[in-house]
ROGUNU-170829 format. One line per 2 residues: number of its first residue (from 1); for each residue z, x, y of N, C-alpha, C. Coordinates in nm, 4 decimals, always signed. Each point is the difference from the previous one (the first is absolute). Example, Ala and Ser with C-alpha at 12.3 -4.5 7.8 and 13.67 -1.06 7.14 Angstrom:
REM ROGUNU-170829
1 = +0.7800,+1.3190,-0.5690,+0.0000,-0.0890,+0.1190,+0.0000,+0.0900,+0.1200; -0.0720,-0.0350,+0.1050,+0.0060,+0.0820,+0.1190,+0.0730,-0.0770,+0.1090 $
This chain:
REM ROGUNU-170829
1 = -1.2720,-3.5944,+3.8705,+0.0599,+0.1328,+0.0099,-0.0756,+0.0889,-0.0925; -0.0404,+0.1163,+0.0524,-0.0715,+0.1004,-0.0894,+0.0964,+0.1147,-0.0302 $
3 = +0.0028,+0.0436,-0.1204,+0.0807,+0.1075,-0.0478,-0.0874,+0.0943,-0.0908; -0.0007,+0.1256,+0.0361,-0.0784,+0.0958,-0.0755,+0.1021,+0.0686,-0.1007 $
5 = -0.0382,-0.0051,-0.1222,+0.0699,+0.0634,-0.1109,-0.0788,+0.1253,-0.0503; +0.0559,+0.1079,+0.0243,-0.0678,+0.1263,-0.0408,-0.0012,+0.0137,-0.1528 $
7 = -0.1060,+0.0552,-0.0520,+0.0003,+0.0163,-0.1503,+0.1012,+0.1137,-0.0364; +0.0471,-0.0055,-0.1178,+0.0911,+0.1043,-0.0537,-0.0668,+0.0653,-0.1206 $
9 = +0.0694,+0.0906,-0.0749,-0.0529,+0.0742,-0.1023,-0.0533,-0.1072,-0.1024; +0.0828,-0.1039,-0.0252,-0.0396,-0.0849,-0.1136,-0.0353,-0.1460,+0.0499 $
11 = +0.0149,-0.0270,+0.1200,-0.0312,-0.1436,+0.0354,-0.1109,-0.0050,+0.1150; -0.0776,-0.0983,+0.0018,-0.1109,-0.0141,+0.1014,+0.0576,-0.0262,+0.1358 $
13 = -0.0785,+0.0307,+0.1065,+0.0373,-0.0337,+0.1378,-0.0784,-0.1286,+0.0372; +0.0470,-0.0532,+0.1098,-0.0717,-0.1237,+0.0420,+0.0463,-0.0418,+0.1348 $
15 = -0.0727,-0.1006,+0.0676,+0.0514,-0.0611,+0.1166,+0.0397,-0.1376,-0.0357; +0.1306,-0.0481,+0.0249,+0.0515,-0.1348,-0.0278,+0.0031,-0.0795,+0.1260 $
17 = -0.0678,-0.1155,-0.0208,+0.0074,-0.0969,+0.1165,+0.0857,-0.1166,-0.0288; +0.0996,-0.0314,+0.0808,+0.0994,-0.1041,-0.0415,+0.0181,-0.0927,+0.1241 $
19 = -0.0128,-0.1231,-0.0329,+0.0296,-0.1062,+0.1022,+0.1422,-0.0040,+0.0362; +0.0470,+0.0189,+0.1238,+0.1379,+0.0039,+0.0320,+0.0590,-0.1405,+0.0006 $
21 = -0.0834,-0.1076,-0.0112,+0.0559,-0.1324,-0.0103,+0.0160,-0.0391,-0.1328; -0.1104,-0.0045,-0.0840,-0.0016,-0.0545,-0.1363,+0.0221,+0.1074,-0.1169 $
23 = -0.0077,+0.1275,+0.0524,+0.0167,+0.1103,-0.0983,-0.1090,+0.0205,-0.0917; -0.1109,-0.0752,+0.0144,-0.1166,+0.0222,-0.0882,-0.0548,+0.1415,+0.0292 $
25 = -0.0574,+0.0697,-0.0995,-0.0434,+0.1342,+0.0335,-0.1314,+0.0319,-0.0964; -0.0658,+0.1034,+0.0445,-0.1090,+0.0481,-0.0765,-0.0062,+0.1562,+0.0224 $
27 = -0.0762,+0.0768,-0.0818,-0.0186,+0.1381,+0.0084,-0.1454,+0.0305,+0.0191; -0.0254,+0.1147,+0.0716,-0.1326,+0.0563,+0.0074,+0.0049,+0.1432,+0.0242 $
29 = -0.1132,+0.0640,+0.0136,-0.0118,+0.1529,+0.0267,+0.0843,+0.0840,-0.1042; -0.0143,-0.0368,-0.1178,+0.0792,+0.0747,-0.1065,-0.0542,+0.1464,+0.0006 $
31 = +0.0982,+0.0844,-0.0278,-0.0242,+0.1508,-0.0170,+0.0616,+0.0347,-0.1344; -0.0716,+0.0788,-0.0810,+0.0416,+0.0393,-0.1374,+0.1268,+0.0886,+0.0110 $
33 = +0.0811,+0.0019,-0.1030,+0.1168,+0.0877,-0.0128,-0.0472,+0.1495,+0.0216; +0.0781,+0.0788,+0.0574,-0.0274,+0.1333,+0.0346,+0.0032,+0.0945,-0.1243 $
35 = +0.0888,-0.0399,-0.0983,+0.0273,+0.0825,-0.1090,+0.0908,+0.1128,+0.0396; +0.0752,+0.0573,-0.0957,+0.0946,+0.1050,+0.0185,-0.0638,+0.1301,+0.0524 $
37 = +0.0470,+0.0728,+0.0850,-0.0372,+0.1319,+0.0420,+0.1113,+0.1010,-0.0502; -0.0379,+0.0620,-0.1182,+0.1106,+0.0708,-0.0646,+0.0093,+0.1542,+0.0563 $
39 = +0.1197,+0.0356,+0.0167,+0.0152,+0.1517,+0.0315,-0.0267,+0.0754,-0.1139; +0.0084,+0.1324,+0.0081,-0.0151,+0.1017,-0.1168,+0.1156,-0.0249,-0.0908 $
41 = -0.0327,+0.0280,-0.1291,+0.1067,-0.0035,-0.1028,+0.0960,+0.1106,+0.0259; +0.1312,-0.0375,-0.0127,+0.1078,+0.1041,+0.0086,+0.0747,+0.0160,-0.1361 $
43 = +0.0005,+0.1115,-0.0549,+0.0664,+0.0272,-0.1329,+0.1464,+0.0022,+0.0221; +0.0696,-0.0982,-0.0675,+0.1546,-0.0067,-0.0014,+0.0589,+0.0850,-0.1103 $
45 = -0.0636,+0.0042,-0.1039,+0.0502,+0.0719,-0.1118,-0.1192,+0.0627,-0.0805; +0.0038,+0.1312,-0.0038,-0.1124,+0.0664,-0.0577,+0.0067,-0.0136,-0.1622 $
47 = -0.1229,-0.0177,-0.0632,+0.0028,-0.0058,-0.1344,+0.0209,+0.1325,-0.0711; +0.0635,+0.0011,-0.1152,+0.0058,+0.1306,-0.0734,-0.0731,-0.0293,-0.1371 $
49 = +0.0161,+0.1047,-0.0846,-0.0665,-0.0196,-0.1318,+0.0792,-0.0822,-0.1018; +0.1217,-0.0414,+0.0506,+0.0785,-0.0995,-0.0843,+0.0341,-0.1298,+0.0697 $
51 = -0.0251,-0.0051,+0.1275,+0.0354,-0.1242,+0.0729,-0.1033,-0.0428,+0.0982; -0.0039,-0.1487,+0.0222,-0.1090,-0.0350,+0.1000,+0.0558,+0.0197,+0.1322 $
53 = -0.0857,-0.0003,+0.0942,+0.0379,+0.0163,+0.1508,-0.0292,-0.1425,+0.0690; +0.0340,+0.0023,+0.1256,-0.0191,-0.1290,+0.0806,-0.0515,+0.0396,+0.1346 $
55 = -0.0956,-0.1026,+0.0493,-0.0565,+0.0213,+0.1307,+0.0006,-0.1372,+0.0729; +0.0008,+0.0009,+0.1295,-0.0019,-0.1205,+0.0768,-0.0843,+0.0070,+0.1300 $
57 = -0.0443,-0.1096,+0.0494,-0.0676,+0.0029,+0.1216,+0.0224,-0.1477,+0.0719; -0.0156,+0.0038,+0.1367,+0.0327,-0.1184,+0.0851,-0.1217,-0.0427,+0.0767 $
59 = -0.0028,-0.1269,+0.0324,-0.1089,-0.0588,+0.0770,+0.0310,+0.0341,+0.1562; -0.0929,+0.0577,+0.0747,+0.0309,+0.0266,+0.1363,-0.0365,-0.1075,+0.0949 $
61 = -0.0560,-0.1139,-0.0415,-0.0216,-0.1174,+0.0841,+0.1259,-0.0579,+0.0635; -0.0099,-0.0488,+0.1205,+0.1145,-0.0363,+0.0716,+0.0644,-0.1172,-0.0594 $
63 = +0.1237,-0.0048,-0.0059,+0.0873,-0.1039,-0.0648,-0.0218,-0.0161,-0.1495; -0.0529,+0.0954,-0.0615,-0.0168,-0.0049,-0.1491,+0.0924,+0.1020,-0.0608 $
65 = +0.0864,-0.0470,-0.0988,+0.1027,+0.0905,-0.0619,-0.0441,+0.0157,-0.1503; -0.1178,-0.0254,-0.0350,-0.0425,+0.0100,-0.1366,-0.0056,+0.1514,-0.0366 $
67 = +0.0616,+0.0213,-0.1300,+0.0043,+0.1374,-0.0587,-0.0449,-0.0038,-0.1407; -0.0668,+0.1078,-0.0357,-0.0466,+0.0128,-0.1379,+0.0630,+0.1190,-0.0657 $
69 = +0.0413,-0.0179,-0.1246,+0.0651,+0.1062,-0.0772,-0.0799,+0.0194,-0.1337; -0.0255,+0.1234,-0.0324,-0.0780,+0.0292,-0.1154,+0.0626,+0.1029,-0.0833 $
71 = -0.0246,-0.0079,-0.1262,+0.0496,+0.0977,-0.1002,-0.1052,+0.1154,-0.0025; +0.0504,+0.1320,+0.0090,-0.0951,+0.1013,-0.0186,+0.0170,+0.0508,-0.1452 $
73 = -0.0950,-0.0078,-0.0775,+0.0174,+0.0464,-0.1450,+0.0514,+0.1280,-0.0118; +0.0746,+0.0380,-0.1092,+0.0506,+0.1335,-0.0171,-0.1186,+0.0935,-0.0311 $
75 = +0.0254,+0.1311,+0.0283,-0.0940,+0.0970,-0.0062,-0.0357,+0.0223,-0.1499; -0.1273,+0.0407,-0.0259,-0.0369,+0.0233,-0.1415,-0.0741,+0.1394,-0.0026 $
77 = +0.0136,+0.0572,-0.1152,-0.0630,+0.1288,-0.0289,-0.0915,-0.0317,-0.1186; -0.1211,+0.0720,-0.0053,-0.0891,-0.0229,-0.1119,+0.0190,+0.1206,-0.0910 $
79 = +0.0507,+0.1102,+0.0478,+0.0178,+0.1168,-0.0915,+0.1096,+0.0973,+0.0665; +0.0192,+0.1057,-0.0679,+0.0921,+0.1109,+0.0330,-0.0643,+0.0850,+0.1081 $
81 = -0.1265,-0.0107,+0.0274,-0.0784,+0.1014,+0.0767,+0.0612,+0.0358,+0.1380; +0.0305,-0.1050,+0.0686,+0.0545,+0.0217,+0.1470,+0.1420,+0.0504,-0.0112 $
83 = +0.0769,-0.0276,-0.0971,+0.1321,+0.0424,-0.0205,+0.0063,+0.1454,-0.0286; -0.0949,+0.0566,-0.0919,+0.0030,+0.1290,-0.0363,-0.0474,+0.0861,+0.1183 $
85 = -0.0967,-0.0512,+0.0791,-0.0396,+0.0783,+0.1228,+0.1081,+0.0157,+0.0960; +0.0940,-0.0933,-0.0017,+0.1201,-0.0002,+0.0894,+0.1185,+0.0874,-0.0528 $
87 = -0.0084,+0.0584,-0.1130,+0.1169,+0.0662,-0.0503,+0.0158,+0.1273,+0.0856; +0.1317,+0.0329,+0.0157,+0.0274,+0.1162,+0.0849,-0.0090,+0.1318,-0.0668 $
89 = -0.0665,+0.0082,-0.1132,-0.0053,+0.1278,-0.0717,-0.1435,+0.0210,-0.0535; -0.0441,+0.1217,-0.0058,-0.1322,+0.0355,-0.0550,+0.0085,+0.0474,-0.1491 $
91 = +0.1209,-0.0086,-0.0635,+0.0157,+0.0471,-0.1212,-0.0494,-0.0931,-0.1028; +0.0036,-0.1292,+0.0288,-0.0539,-0.1086,-0.0950,-0.1277,-0.0449,+0.0414 $
93 = -0.0921,-0.0222,-0.0931,-0.1298,-0.0471,+0.0220,-0.0566,-0.0813,-0.1091; -0.0992,-0.0876,+0.0340,-0.0453,-0.0955,-0.0920,-0.1486,+0.0499,-0.0415 $
95 = -0.0194,+0.0056,-0.1312,-0.1423,+0.0262,-0.0446,-0.0414,-0.1203,-0.0967; -0.1277,-0.0190,-0.0096,-0.0454,-0.1099,-0.0872,-0.0655,+0.0629,-0.1190 $
97 = +0.0357,-0.0524,-0.1137,-0.0584,+0.0533,-0.1326,-0.0378,-0.1189,-0.0831; -0.0966,+0.0169,-0.0867,-0.0201,-0.1017,-0.1046,+0.0834,+0.0139,-0.1275 $
99 = +0.0504,-0.0929,-0.0472,+0.0850,+0.0042,-0.1224,-0.0368,-0.1114,-0.0976; -0.0791,+0.0429,-0.1081,-0.0586,-0.0954,-0.0895,-0.0911,-0.1058,+0.0634 $
101 = -0.0778,+0.0463,+0.0932,-0.0865,-0.0889,+0.0757,+0.0490,-0.0717,+0.1105; +0.1310,+0.0128,+0.0240,+0.0635,-0.0675,+0.1169,+0.0394,+0.0940,+0.0950 $
103 = -0.0237,-0.0321,+0.1406,+0.0292,+0.0844,+0.1085,+0.1510,-0.0119,+0.0345; +0.0723,+0.1065,-0.0019,+0.1450,-0.0020,+0.0370,+0.0233,+0.0925,+0.1187 $
105 = +0.1082,-0.0229,+0.0612,+0.0476,+0.0907,+0.1124,+0.1117,+0.0842,-0.0476; -0.0145,+0.1272,+0.0065,+0.0996,+0.0954,-0.0351,+0.0789,+0.0489,+0.1147 $
107 = +0.1377,-0.0067,-0.0021,+0.0909,+0.0430,+0.1129,+0.0416,+0.1321,-0.0405; -0.0624,+0.1055,+0.0585,+0.0251,+0.1431,-0.0460,+0.0863,+0.0786,+0.1016 $
109 = +0.0580,+0.1076,-0.0549,+0.0823,+0.0924,+0.0966,+0.1534,-0.0075,-0.0314; +0.0470,-0.0776,-0.1029,+0.1390,-0.0063,-0.0331,+0.0435,+0.1134,-0.0798 $
111 = +0.1191,+0.0447,+0.0011,+0.0517,+0.1126,-0.0680,+0.1016,-0.0525,-0.1087; +0.0327,+0.0866,-0.0935,+0.0918,-0.0487,-0.1050,+0.1402,-0.0069,+0.0430 $
113 = +0.0781,-0.0764,-0.0860,+0.1459,-0.0154,+0.0133,+0.0425,-0.0577,+0.1350; -0.0824,-0.0918,+0.0482,+0.0406,-0.0710,+0.1261,+0.0271,-0.1496,-0.0341 $
115 = +0.1371,-0.0347,+0.0405,+0.0339,-0.1315,-0.0277,-0.0716,-0.1127,+0.0759; -0.0288,-0.1054,-0.0672,-0.0743,-0.1181,+0.0497,+0.0657,-0.0352,+0.1341 $
117 = +0.1223,-0.0030,+0.0201,+0.0723,-0.0344,+0.1261,-0.0603,+0.0609,+0.1157; -0.0494,+0.1237,-0.0186,-0.0552,+0.0902,+0.1132,-0.1261,-0.0701,+0.0595 $
119 = -0.0722,-0.0911,-0.0840,-0.1229,-0.0542,+0.0374,+0.0070,-0.1515,+0.0258; +0.1176,-0.0582,-0.0232,-0.0008,-0.1555,+0.0070,-0.0160,-0.0381,+0.1467 $
121 = +0.0134,+0.0803,+0.1016,-0.0270,-0.0421,+0.1377,-0.1102,+0.0901,+0.0533; -0.0891,+0.0409,-0.0888,-0.1198,+0.0784,+0.0567,-0.0908,-0.0884,+0.0856 $
123 = -0.0082,-0.1265,-0.0434,-0.0632,-0.0991,+0.0883,+0.1020,-0.0869,+0.0706; -0.0217,-0.0464,+0.1199,+0.0878,-0.0822,+0.0673,+0.0524,-0.1220,-0.0710 $
125 = +0.1189,-0.0268,+0.0011,+0.0533,-0.1170,-0.0749,-0.0588,-0.1376,+0.0308; -0.0710,-0.0013,+0.1202,-0.0608,-0.1282,+0.0302,-0.1226,-0.0289,-0.0855 $
127 = -0.0509,+0.1013,-0.0823,-0.1005,-0.0236,-0.0842,+0.0565,-0.0198,-0.1421; -0.0547,-0.0859,-0.0812,+0.0451,-0.0372,-0.1305,-0.0410,+0.0981,-0.1072 $
129 = +0.0592,+0.1174,-0.0009,-0.0439,+0.1159,-0.0818,+0.1221,+0.0351,-0.1019; -0.0466,+0.0049,-0.1273,+0.0971,+0.0377,-0.1016,-0.0577,+0.1183,-0.0806 $
131 = +0.0909,+0.0689,-0.0634,-0.0349,+0.1093,-0.0995,+0.0251,-0.0515,-0.1378; -0.0877,-0.0090,-0.0825,+0.0029,-0.0364,-0.1424,-0.0404,+0.1036,-0.0979 $
133 = +0.0592,-0.0076,-0.1194,-0.0469,+0.0999,-0.0959,-0.1277,-0.0398,-0.0692; -0.0451,+0.0658,-0.0953,-0.1240,-0.0185,-0.0736,-0.0090,-0.1375,-0.0660 $
135 = +0.1145,-0.0604,-0.0255,+0.0116,-0.1247,-0.0633,+0.0000,-0.1184,+0.1037; +0.0094,+0.0374,+0.1348,+0.0032,-0.0969,+0.0923,+0.1420,-0.0506,+0.0406 $
137 = +0.1035,+0.0753,-0.0518,+0.1362,-0.0238,+0.0347,+0.0484,+0.0641,+0.1225; +0.0636,-0.0649,+0.0992,+0.0393,+0.0654,+0.1133,+0.0963,+0.1188,-0.0220 $
139 = -0.0203,+0.1122,+0.0685,+0.0860,+0.1221,-0.0065,+0.0870,+0.0130,+0.1093; +0.1326,+0.0106,-0.0013,+0.0865,+0.0295,+0.0938,+0.0741,+0.1258,-0.0166 $
141 = -0.0157,+0.0617,-0.1054,+0.0689,+0.1363,-0.0231,-0.0872,+0.0819,-0.1106; +0.0454,+0.1266,-0.0074,-0.0658,+0.0884,-0.0938,-0.1156,+0.0751,+0.0725 $
143 = -0.0704,+0.0919,-0.0553,-0.1005,+0.0695,+0.0598,-0.1305,-0.0704,+0.0121; -0.0594,+0.0099,+0.1136,-0.1390,-0.0536,+0.0228,-0.0914,+0.0857,-0.0901 $
145 = -0.0904,-0.0722,-0.0689,-0.0737,+0.0747,-0.1095,-0.1452,-0.0450,+0.0086; -0.0905,+0.0870,-0.0523,-0.1385,-0.0323,-0.0218,-0.0017,-0.1324,-0.0746 $
147 = -0.0878,-0.0926,+0.0521,-0.0225,-0.1261,-0.0603,+0.0818,-0.1077,+0.0603; +0.1037,+0.0312,+0.0798,+0.0667,-0.1055,+0.0878,-0.0931,-0.0540,+0.0936 $
149 = +0.0340,-0.1159,+0.0618,-0.0914,-0.0611,+0.1074,+0.0728,-0.0488,+0.1070; -0.0600,+0.0210,+0.1144,+0.0416,-0.0743,+0.1275,-0.0867,-0.1255,+0.0044 $
151 = +0.0727,-0.1165,+0.0015,-0.0777,-0.1288,+0.0023,+0.0167,-0.0727,+0.1351; -0.0998,-0.0484,+0.0545,+0.0025,-0.0730,+0.1253,-0.0266,-0.1557,-0.0275 $
153 = +0.1036,-0.0790,+0.0436,-0.0077,-0.1400,-0.0355,-0.0310,-0.0819,+0.1297; -0.0707,-0.1169,-0.0148,-0.0082,-0.0903,+0.1174,+0.1101,-0.0931,+0.0046 $
155 = -0.0036,-0.0986,+0.0883,+0.1149,-0.0937,+0.0221,+0.0352,-0.0796,-0.1211; -0.1035,-0.0226,-0.0811,+0.0239,-0.0754,-0.1255,+0.0449,+0.0762,-0.1074 $
157 = +0.0241,+0.1277,+0.0205,+0.0611,+0.0852,-0.1080,-0.1127,+0.0522,-0.0924; -0.1351,-0.0126,+0.0304,-0.0966,+0.0466,-0.0790,-0.0410,+0.1511,+0.0326 $
159 = -0.0196,+0.0772,-0.0911,-0.0372,+0.1411,+0.0262,-0.1426,+0.0038,+0.0481; -0.0296,+0.0671,+0.1187,-0.1267,-0.0013,+0.0662,-0.0554,+0.1461,-0.0096 $
161 = +0.0894,+0.0953,-0.0252,-0.0527,+0.1421,-0.0085,+0.1059,+0.0734,-0.0627; -0.0344,+0.1176,-0.0553,+0.0857,+0.0912,-0.0693,-0.0389,+0.1436,+0.0161 $
163 = +0.0959,+0.0879,+0.0038,-0.0170,+0.1523,-0.0012,+0.0622,+0.0467,-0.1186; -0.0772,+0.0784,-0.0925,+0.0531,+0.0564,-0.1139,+0.0500,+0.1439,+0.0303 $
165 = +0.1246,+0.0194,-0.0287,+0.0614,+0.1358,+0.0345,-0.0447,+0.1025,-0.0853; -0.0245,+0.1236,+0.0606,-0.0279,+0.1181,-0.0717,+0.0850,+0.1080,+0.0395 $
167 = +0.0990,+0.0459,-0.0816,+0.0935,+0.1135,+0.0102,-0.0716,+0.1298,-0.0410; -0.0425,+0.0833,+0.0787,-0.0638,+0.1155,-0.0377,+0.0609,+0.0706,-0.1119 $
169 = -0.0730,+0.0242,-0.1128,+0.0509,+0.0678,-0.1122,+0.0587,-0.0849,-0.0997; +0.0532,-0.1182,+0.0336,+0.0667,-0.0984,-0.0914,-0.0994,-0.0804,-0.0747 $
171 = -0.0619,+0.0469,-0.1051,-0.0949,-0.0605,-0.0853,+0.0600,-0.1077,-0.0905; +0.1204,+0.0248,-0.0305,+0.0741,-0.0906,-0.1033,+0.0555,-0.1171,+0.0548 $
173 = +0.0093,-0.0001,+0.1247,+0.0493,-0.1253,+0.0799,+0.1506,-0.0197,-0.0026; +0.0795,+0.1085,+0.0011,+0.1399,-0.0153,-0.0026,+0.0662,+0.0486,+0.1301 $
175 = -0.0834,+0.0420,+0.0931,+0.0492,+0.0491,+0.1325,+0.0487,+0.1462,-0.0020; -0.0162,+0.0579,-0.1137,+0.0339,+0.1402,-0.0217,-0.1174,+0.0896,-0.0457 $
177 = +0.0141,+0.1210,+0.0276,-0.1021,+0.0998,-0.0501,+0.0680,+0.0999,-0.0991; -0.0607,-0.0061,-0.1304,+0.0512,+0.0905,-0.0916,-0.1133,+0.0355,-0.1046 $
179 = +0.0403,+0.0565,-0.1128,-0.0936,+0.0497,-0.0908,-0.0948,-0.1102,-0.0536; +0.0547,-0.1283,-0.0177,-0.0779,-0.1076,-0.0466,-0.1256,-0.0239,+0.0843 $
181 = +0.0160,+0.0293,+0.1332,-0.1114,-0.0290,+0.0965,-0.1135,+0.1047,-0.0172; +0.0392,+0.1361,-0.0132,-0.1066,+0.0878,-0.0133,-0.0657,-0.0037,-0.1380 $
183 = +0.0748,-0.0416,-0.1042,-0.0525,-0.0154,-0.1372,-0.1103,-0.1138,+0.0159; +0.0360,-0.1090,+0.0647,-0.0969,-0.1184,+0.0149,-0.1171,+0.0549,+0.0959 $
185 = +0.0246,+0.0716,+0.0846,-0.1128,+0.0542,+0.0844,-0.0834,+0.0891,-0.0745; +0.0554,+0.0845,-0.0895,-0.0889,+0.0935,-0.0794,-0.0788,-0.0828,-0.0943 $
187 = +0.0465,-0.1081,-0.0499,-0.0702,-0.0841,-0.1045,-0.1194,-0.0731,+0.0691; +0.0257,-0.0298,+0.1288,-0.1106,-0.0670,+0.0798,-0.1140,+0.1073,+0.0243 $
189 = +0.0455,+0.1254,+0.0393,-0.1098,+0.1047,+0.0190,-0.0825,+0.0265,-0.1240; +0.0730,-0.0046,-0.1185,-0.0701,+0.0293,-0.1246,-0.0748,-0.1293,-0.0601 $
191 = +0.0084,-0.1114,+0.0764,-0.0641,-0.1216,-0.0306,+0.0492,-0.0611,-0.1285; +0.1309,+0.0248,-0.0212,+0.0710,-0.0519,-0.1207,+0.0460,-0.1511,+0.0243 $
193 = +0.0199,-0.0287,+0.1309,+0.0373,-0.1332,+0.0357,-0.0646,-0.0354,+0.1379; -0.0128,-0.1270,+0.0220,-0.0233,-0.0499,+0.1423,+0.1185,-0.0790,+0.0548 $
195 = -0.0017,-0.0109,+0.1190,+0.1211,-0.0650,+0.0670,-0.0448,-0.0812,+0.1206; +0.1013,-0.0729,+0.0511,-0.0193,-0.0822,+0.1127,-0.0356,+0.0695,+0.1261 $
197 = -0.0534,-0.0688,+0.1020,-0.0353,+0.0679,+0.1203,+0.1221,+0.0572,+0.0797; +0.1142,-0.0791,-0.0079,+0.1147,+0.0552,+0.0763,+0.0572,+0.1190,-0.0684 $
199 = -0.0064,+0.0131,-0.1373,+0.0637,+0.1181,-0.0768,-0.1039,+0.1173,+0.0218; -0.1185,-0.0350,-0.0074,-0.1085,+0.1061,+0.0187,+0.0249,+0.0682,+0.1469 $
201 = +0.0208,-0.0838,+0.0989,+0.0104,+0.0429,+0.1318,+0.1274,+0.0879,+0.0122; +0.1056,-0.0374,-0.0745,+0.1305,+0.0724,-0.0078,-0.0264,+0.1431,-0.0450 $
203 = -0.0994,+0.0065,-0.1055,-0.0249,+0.1387,-0.0661,-0.0958,+0.0768,+0.0786; -0.0707,-0.0660,+0.0970,-0.0887,+0.0836,+0.0794,+0.0726,+0.0584,+0.1249 $
205 = +0.0561,+0.1165,-0.0239,+0.1019,+0.0504,+0.0938,-0.0719,+0.0444,+0.1254; -0.1168,+0.0550,-0.0012,-0.0658,+0.0468,+0.1212,-0.0755,-0.1074,+0.0685 $
207 = -0.0106,-0.1222,-0.0613,-0.0641,-0.1185,+0.0691,-0.1406,+0.0123,+0.0160; -0.0619,+0.0705,-0.0890,-0.1527,-0.0007,+0.0117,-0.0760,-0.1082,-0.0922 $
209 = +0.0859,-0.0842,-0.0560,-0.0655,-0.0986,-0.0750,-0.0106,+0.0228,-0.1546; +0.0327,+0.1266,-0.0390,-0.0116,+0.0294,-0.1445,+0.1234,+0.0789,-0.0397 $
211 = +0.0429,-0.0169,-0.1223,+0.1031,+0.0906,-0.0659,-0.0682,+0.1073,-0.0605; +0.0374,+0.1157,+0.0515,-0.0608,+0.1263,-0.0494,+0.1068,+0.1030,-0.0450 $
213 = -0.0347,+0.1104,-0.0641,+0.0989,+0.0941,-0.0368,+0.0863,+0.0566,+0.1181; -0.0562,+0.0217,+0.1169,+0.0829,+0.0427,+0.1118,+0.1145,-0.1036,+0.0344 $
215 = -0.0295,-0.1280,-0.0211,+0.1058,-0.1030,+0.0140,+0.1106,+0.0241,-0.1153; -0.0320,+0.0283,-0.1092,+0.0914,+0.0144,-0.1142,+0.0840,+0.1222,+0.0239 $
217 = -0.0656,+0.1130,+0.0495,+0.0766,+0.1275,+0.0278,+0.0969,-0.0242,+0.1102; -0.0401,-0.0808,+0.0980,+0.0895,-0.0193,+0.1271,+0.1233,-0.0850,-0.0505 $
219 = -0.0236,-0.1012,-0.0824,+0.1079,-0.0918,-0.0410,+0.0856,+0.0768,-0.0882; -0.0392,+0.0767,-0.0908,+0.0769,+0.0796,-0.0923,+0.0879,+0.0994,+0.0811 $
221 = -0.0590,+0.0639,+0.0911,+0.0732,+0.0905,+0.0860,+0.1132,-0.0648,+0.0856; -0.0295,-0.1222,+0.0390,+0.1040,-0.0879,+0.0773,+0.1207,-0.0248,-0.1087 $
223 = -0.0378,-0.0422,-0.1128,+0.1003,-0.0429,-0.0901,+0.0904,+0.1240,-0.0371; -0.0617,+0.1083,-0.0152,+0.0730,+0.1348,-0.0273,+0.0762,+0.0571,+0.1137 $
225 = -0.0009,-0.0670,+0.1175,+0.0708,+0.0492,+0.1099,-0.0741,+0.1155,+0.0888; -0.1123,+0.0257,-0.0388,-0.0861,+0.1017,+0.0630,-0.0550,-0.0526,+0.1401 $
227 = -0.0115,-0.1380,+0.0078,-0.0401,-0.0577,+0.1340,+0.1062,-0.1036,+0.0345; +0.0178,-0.0182,+0.1335,+0.1009,-0.0849,+0.0466,-0.0589,-0.1305,+0.0436 $
229 = -0.1364,-0.0010,+0.0160,-0.0634,-0.1307,+0.0375,-0.1406,-0.0046,-0.0674; -0.0585,-0.1181,-0.0117,-0.1326,-0.0238,-0.0485,-0.1005,-0.0234,+0.1064 $
231 = +0.0403,+0.0126,+0.1165,-0.0911,-0.0182,+0.1182,-0.1022,+0.1112,+0.0033 $
């Protein structure tokens, strides 16, 4: 008796010859296993910046029920760049400056006396972003101030990028603009002191890259109530 056994995804095919009296048998005409024919991957759960995703695919060969399931790694970001580009406002911008030989990103356009809570969800909660003060301690209340930082962390909790806040006019780093700021600004103009890149940018009211007398005049007029904005 001759029986043809078709190959499957994982098993060879062959022709089986069996004696109907003694049941002795042998095989010939072997054919290799066909291997799985996989459908396209289907995403079951999309990955986010804090959780992995899942995808699955099935073998389309007849009588095969094999399924593969894979984990899709959580999304990663290398920097704040694409997040800043997606912000719904043009008031805030990032500029790069050198600070003691180190390149830093300054996050400019903030105004005085604004509570940190206003900016805690500036970036989507799916991203691991925190606001910390100049000492690296997370801020959840108080004014956002020059020298504060937005930090971006990866899945392991490591900081992979940061933006240093610049509140226009706030050279002292307390989130407010008062006489102490224009005194500090004046001392910089007179070259009596030097300061960090973020504080220098805060004193550069017109944003031309230098602190000049016209910056001092504008800041002083703002403090005296002669101007309502530093824009």
